[in-house]
N, C-alpha and C positions, 0 to 999 in steps of 0.2 A: 606568546612569542610571533607567533602567526599574525595577529594583530598589529604588532610593531612592526614586522617588516611591511606590512602592508600599509601603513602609514609612512614609512620612512622608506621605503623603495629597497634599502638594503643598509646592513648595520654589521658591525664587528662583535665578537663574544664580550668584550669590555663593555659597551653600549649596551649589549642585551642583558647581561649581568647586572649592570648598573642599576636600569629601569625595572627587572623584575627583582631586584633585591635579594640576588643569591650568587654563590658563588661561580667563577668562571669554569670550574670542572663542571657544576651541575649544567650550566648552559652546553658546555661541550657534548656532555651525554645527550641531552635532549635534541642539539641540532643533528647527533648523529643519528638517532631514532628515526626523526622527520626526515632526513637526507635518505634512509634507507626505503622511505615510502614515496620518495620525489616531491614531497611537500616542501622542503627547503633545498635550495640549491649551493652547494659549498664554493666556498671563493676560489677562483683561480691566483696564484702567486699571494700576492698583497691585498687582494680584493675583500669583499665584504659577502657576507651572507644575503641571500635575498630567496623570494617565493619560488617554490619549484613548480614544476609542469603539473605533478599530482595533485596542484589546487584548482587547475581548471578541471579535471575528471570531477571533484568534490563538487564544485561549482555546477557542474552540467546537471550530477544526479540532482541536486538540490532545485535547481532550476525547473526539472522536469516535474518534481514533485509539485513546486508551487505552479506551474502552469496548469497542471492537472487540476489542482483543488480551486484554481482561479476560475477555469472552465466550468467546472463541474458544480460548485455551489449553487449559481443560480437556478440550473436544471432540477438539483437536488430539492431547493427550497420549492420550486414549482409544483413538484412532484409529490411532495409532503402536503401541500396544499390540496392537491388533487385529492390523494387518497386518504388524507387525515391520518396518515401513518409516519413513522420515523423512516427516514430514508437515509443511508450511507453510501460512499463510495471506499472502497479499499485496495490497497496494492499488495503484492506479494514481497514480502522482505524476509531474509533468513528463514524461509520456510514458514512462517506466519502471515495471515491476512492482517494488514495493517491499515486502520481506517485514518481517512485523510480529511474526510467532511462529512457532515451531518446535517440534516434539517429535520424539525420535529413536527407533526401534525397538531391539533388543537385539541384533541382528545386529552380527558384527564389521566387514564390511565397510559401510558408512555413508557418506552425503553429506556434505560440510562445513557448518558453521554457515552457515546463510543470513539470520539476523537482521540488519535493516538492508542488507541486499546489493541493489543495481539491477540487475535483468536485463532484457534486450532482451523485449520481450513477444510479438514474433513468435515467438522460438525456444522458448519456454517454455508447458506446458499452463496455468500460473494467467495467464498473460500474454494468450493467446490468449482465455481468458475475458473478462478485463478488456477486452480489445479489441473482444470482439464485442459487447458491450453498452453500450460508451459511445456518447454521441449520434452521429448520422450525421455532421454538419459537424466534429466533433471525431476522428472514424474516420479521415474523409478527409485531415485534415491530418498524422495519425499514420502513415497509409499513403502518404503523399506522400515521407515521408523513405525515405532509403538503407535496404534492408533487408541487415544485415551477414550474412557466412555464416560460421557456426561449424563447420558438419560438412557432408558430401556430404548430408546430407537436409534442411538448413534451408531453409524457405521464402525465396527472396529476390526476387519478385516481387509485386507489388501486387495483380494478378489472381487469382494462385494464393492469395494468403492471403486475398483477399476470399470466396473460394470456401470455403476453410477454417473462415472465421468465420462465415459463412452455414450449415454445417454445425454448429457450435457452437450456434448459437441454435437450429436446429431440434433436435438431440437432448439439450441441455441440459448437456452436458459437452465438455472438450478433452483431447485427449491430445498428447504430445509424445515420439517416437519417436527418440532419441538425435538430436535436431535443436540443441540446445545443448553438448551434452559428448557424446562417443564413449562408449557403452554405457549411458547414462543414459536411462531410460524414465519418463514420469511421466502421472497424469492429474488433471484439476482440475473442481470444479465452482463455480457462482456461490453467493455470498452476497449477500443481499438484506436491505436494511434496512426499519424500520416503514413506509416508504412503498412497497416493492415494488422500489426499484432497486435494481442490482448494484453493490455498494459495495467487494467484495473476491472474493477466489477462495480456495479450499482444495483443496490438491493433496497426492497422496503420490507419492513419488518413489523410485526404486532400481535397482539393475543389472538390466538386460536379461535376464540369466540366471536372476533370480527374477521378475521382472515379465513371464512371458511371456503368449503369446496365450491360452493356458489359464486362466492367472490374472488376465488383465484384466478380465472381467466382475465378479468378487469383489470385486477393488480398486475399480473404477468404482462398483459398488454403494454400497460402503461409503463410499466420498467422499462419494456423492450424500446419504447418510444423515447424513453429517457434516456437510456445507453446510447442509442444511435443519435440523439442530438448532441450528446459529449462528444463521442466520436466525430462527428460532424464539425464540431467546435475543433477538435484537436486535429483537423486536415483528414481525416479518414474518409475514404468513397464508402465504407459501408454505413455510415449514417444517413 
């Protein structure tokens, strides 16, 4: 229905019903729901239905994600080549870390494809970055939920997680040592938009036998540089 209205600019119930191949009463119920979310603007008098202002809100949200992915991908690619590890960019959505772009190194043992995957933020490095910088009220709600255990190293109490998030804010990066998957280690840094707000996180992940304690400083510094470059591309002075 939204596609029809976008194409035709405006349409009557009869036109919508005919093109969709359903009864007018069905279309009437659909437009009522869409109108309640400002996605469809009901007609005035004998007018016709047209797209509502709510579509602009959705378009703006999508454009923001697309812009991030477009700007982050080349940096992700370069970082993956430099570190020869898997690099991801994630955003916080509905309380979960959602990966929007990924690049892999040339190593034979690599992590799986995380694009579009939702991961629990308390158990991942990019998730901890995202949790650390959300508004306090939102953070309280997220930390009030049950923190699922995935490995023996997973943080499962709100008190311990708050301490970890405070550390992330102070040092400017987060790490996860086998907290989501056995043998998987990762480090992440915040990505900021033109307002300076943290909107995403860049991470590098790999097996523990490659991301050793000796290697950690090099990987951390590279991830910090990469996150800073993406932030710069998004207009942040933090880059």
